[in-house]
N, C-alpha and C positions, 0 to 999 in steps of 0.2 A: 504493500500500500504506500509506504513512504517513498519507495523508489519510483512510483508512478506519478508523484507530485510534479507538476510543471507550472511554469509561469508563461502566460501568453500576452505579450505586449505590456503596455503601461497600465497603471491603475485606472479603473473606470471612473466615470463621472462622480462628483461628490456625493450624489444621492446613493444611499445604500440600497442594493437590490437583493431581492429574494426570489429568484426566478426558477425556471424549470431545471436548470443545472444544479442549483442548490438543493432542490427537492430530490433529484436523482441521487446526489451524493449522500444525502441524509438517509434515503431509503437503502442505499448500499451499506451504510454503516449499521442501520437498524437490522437488516437481514443477517449481517455478519454477527451482530450481538446475539440474535436469536439462535443461530447455529452454534456459536461458541458456548452459549448458555446450555443448550441441550447436550453438547458434547461433555461439558463439565459435570452436568447432572449424571450423564452416562458413564462418567469417570474414564472417558477415553483419553482426555487430555487434562493437564493440570497447569494452568497459568497462574492463577491465584484463587484462594478459597472463595472470594467474593464473586468469581465468574459464574457461580451457580445462579446468580441473580440476573445475568446478562440477558436472558430471554425476555424478562420483564422490562429491561431498558429498551430493547428493540420494539416491543409492543407499544410501550408508552410513546416512543418517538413516532411510530407508524400512525397511532391514533391522533396525536397532535397534528401531524401533517395532513391527515384526512380531514379533520375539522377545519384546519386552515384552508385547504384546497377547496372544499365544498362551499365555504363562506365567500372566498374570493370569486368563485364562479357565480354565486348568488348576487354579489355586489355588481359584477360586470354584466350578467345576462338575466338576472331574475331567477325565478324558480316556478316550475309547473310540474304536472304529473308525468309528462313525457321525460323530463330531465331526471326525475326520481327513478323511473323505470330504467332509464339509460344507465344510471349509476349502479342500480341493483344488478342489472344484467352484466355490467362490466366486472363485477365481483363474482356473481353466482355462476355464470355460464362456464368460464374456464375452470372454476372449482368443481362444478358438477361433473364435467367431462372427466377430470382426473379421478374424482371419487368413484364414478361409474367404472372406470378402468380398474381401480383397486378391488371393487366388489366382484367384477368378472374374474380377475386373477385369483382372488381368494376362493371363488367358487370352483374354478376349473383346475387349479393346481394345488391349492391348499386344502381342498375339500371342506371349506368353511362356508356355511350358509347363513343368511340373514333373513329376518322376517320382512314382509312387504312394508310394514310400518317403519321399520328401522331404515330400510333403503330409501323410502320416500322422504323421511325426515333428514337423513344424511344428505340427499341430493339437494334439499332445500336449505341446507346449512343450519338446521335447527335441531340436530340430534344431541340432546342435552346429556346423553350417556356416552357420547364420543365413541361410538361403536366401531367406526371404520378407521379413523385416524385421530388420535387424541389431541394432536397439535393444531387441529383445524377449528378450535373454539373461537378464534379471532373472527371467523366468518360471521358467526351469529351476532357478535357485539357490533361489528361495523354495519351490518344490515339493520340492526336495531337503531343505531344512531342516525343512519340515513333517513329512516322513516320518521323518527322523532324530529329530526331537523326540518323535514319537509312540512310537517304539520305545525311546528312552532313558528317557522318563518313564513307561513301562509297567513298567520293571524294578523289582523289589522292593529298591531300594537308596536310600540317602540322597540328598536333592536336591543336595547338594554334589558327590557322586560323579557324578550325572547331568550336572551342569554341566561337570565335568571331562571327561566323555566327549564332550560337544559340542565343547569346546575341543581335544580330541584330533583330532576330525574337521577342525576349523579348521586345525590344524597340518599335517595331511596334505594338505589342499587348498592351503595357502599354500606348502608345500615343492614343489608341482608334481607330486605322485605320481599325480594324476588326469589330467595333461595329455594323455596319449595318448588318453584317452577323450573329453576335452572339446574338443580341437582348437582352434577359433576362440574358444571361451569361456574358455580356460585363464587368460589374464591377468586378465580381469574377475572370475573366481571367486577367484583368488589375492588380488587387491586387496580383495575384499569378504569374505574368509574368516572374519574374527573378529566381524563386526558383529552377526549374529543372536545368537550366544552372549552377547555383551555385553548385548544387550537382555534376554535371559533372566535374566542375573545381576542386572540392575537391578530387574527385577520381583520376584525372590526375596529380595533383600537390602536394597532401598531403605528399607523400614520399619525394619529392624534398625539400619541405618546412621543413620537419622534419630533413633532413640531414644538413640543414643550421644551426641547433641548436644542433649539436652533443656535443659541449663542455658545453652546458647549461643543468641544471637540468630540464628535460622536464616536470616533475610533477609540479614543482613550476611555470614554465612558463605557463602551461595550466591552473593552478589554478588562476593565475593572469588574464589570458585571459577570463576565465569563469566569474570572478568577474566584469571585464570590460564590457563584453557583457550584464551582468545582470543590471549593472548600466545604460548603454545606453538604454536598454529596458525600464527601469523605467522612464527615462527622456523623451523618445520619445512617450511612450504610451499616455501621457497626451495630445498629439497633433494629435492623430489618426483622430479625427473628422475634423481637420483643413485641412489636406493634405494627399492624398493617399501615397505620398512619405514617410512621417513619419510613416504611417501605415505599409508600406512594410519594412522599416528599423527596426521598433520595432519587427515585426514578425520574421525577419531574425536574429536579435540579440538574441531573446529568443531561436530560434532553435539552434544557435551556442552554447549558454549556455548549453542546454540539451545534445547536441552531445558531448561536452567536458566532462560534468559531468558524463554521462553514460560510456564514454570511460575510464575515470579515475577510476570509481568504478569497471569497468570490469577488469582493470589491477590488482586491489587488490582483485579480486574474490568476490566482493560484488554485489549481484544480488537481484532482487525482483521476487519472485515466482509468485505473483499475476500479476504484470505488464507484465512479460514474457508470462504468459498464455493468458492475454488479447491481447497481441501483436500477438500471434499465430493465433488468430481468428479475428484480427482487420478488415480485409477486409470484412468478413462476417458480423461483427457488423455494419460496415458502410452501408452495403446494407439494413439492417433492421432498424437501429436506427431512421431515420427520419419518416418513415411510421408508426412505432409503437408509436412514440411520437405525431405525428400530425394527420395523417389520421384516425388511430384507437384509438387514445387518451388514451393509457394505463396509462398515468400520471393523468388522470382525472376520472378514474373509481370510486375511493374512495375519499371522502372529505378530509381524512387525507393524507397530502402530503408525510409523511414518508412511510406509507403503500403503496401508489401509486408508490413511488420511488423504494421500494423493489420489488414490482410486475414488474415494468418496467425492471429493471436490471436483475431480475431472468429470465423473459421471453426472453429478448434480448440475454443474455449470453447462455441460454439453446438452443434456436433456432439457434444461430450462431455456437455453438459447433456442433450441430447435422448436420447442413448444411456443415460445414467444413469436417466432417467425411464422409458424403454422397458424397461430391465432390470427395474425394479421392477414394471411392469405384467405382464410375462411371468414374473415371480417367479424371476429368477436367485437362487439361494440364497446371497446375499452379505451382507445387512445384519447378521445376527447375528454372523457371524464378523468382519466388518470394524469394527463399531461397538460392541464390548463396552465396558462401563463399566470404566475402568482407574484408579480412584482409588488413590493410594498410601496 
């Protein structure tokens, strides 16, 4: 990742930008966190003991970016039912195709059968028992937030009240009032409850906040903020196992750190070719990484962990890249929703 860093030309205009390149790089970082977190839980690698939390770092970052992206799209183009369906299809269709493939492989080669109800719920992304692929719980929460966002932002009320409404749902989720419905998903939803509304808030108020500091050197201010969030993250992460509140705050602090870092690097035209590439296929990598790691055990084919790691990442990146290209050929309605221009 470090070797792929490059600088293209002189620093950009004075206005800080948060564009498609920034989001791709952040998605690349997020999916790497998810994979490294899963590998740490699986005890295939050991980087640091805290890396077992890395999956939650990635999910928090993904949800913040999703909230930010859908809100910027709303501000630029409004919102209607067709846009909602477009976003749902952009997530659900690629996921459902892959899930159907796992169901068929399990049935044909692993002699494992599922009930019609389980198959239907899995294909719709709402299998609360996570019967096919346990790592796919993110699909349910992002679809939930897309629907809640649509209904909240269709209301004839101020944006501030709409955001407050979203945070009310976050509070309800975090307090566990949905747990009887969510079953196996309950803890994951509670841990990620506030991330999407935070992204919405950033999109709505980032420009106003920036205008409040016109007379201040924004680069220095953001650098200080990045250091602050990184320190807060390091303080709070030690208490993750004590309270979910500390866990949420540490995840959010690290996300803010990376968002600021990538935005500053982008202003000075410093980018990472590798992370940008990974970000461009991050959703496809998410669809495959858990099954390749656990169900089909690519990390355990060879006794040598390094060889297994190379095999795993090679297969994962190759399959994800091919699926990304095939998706475009058969026109999964994804690109508009996922790659909207997100300038602050």
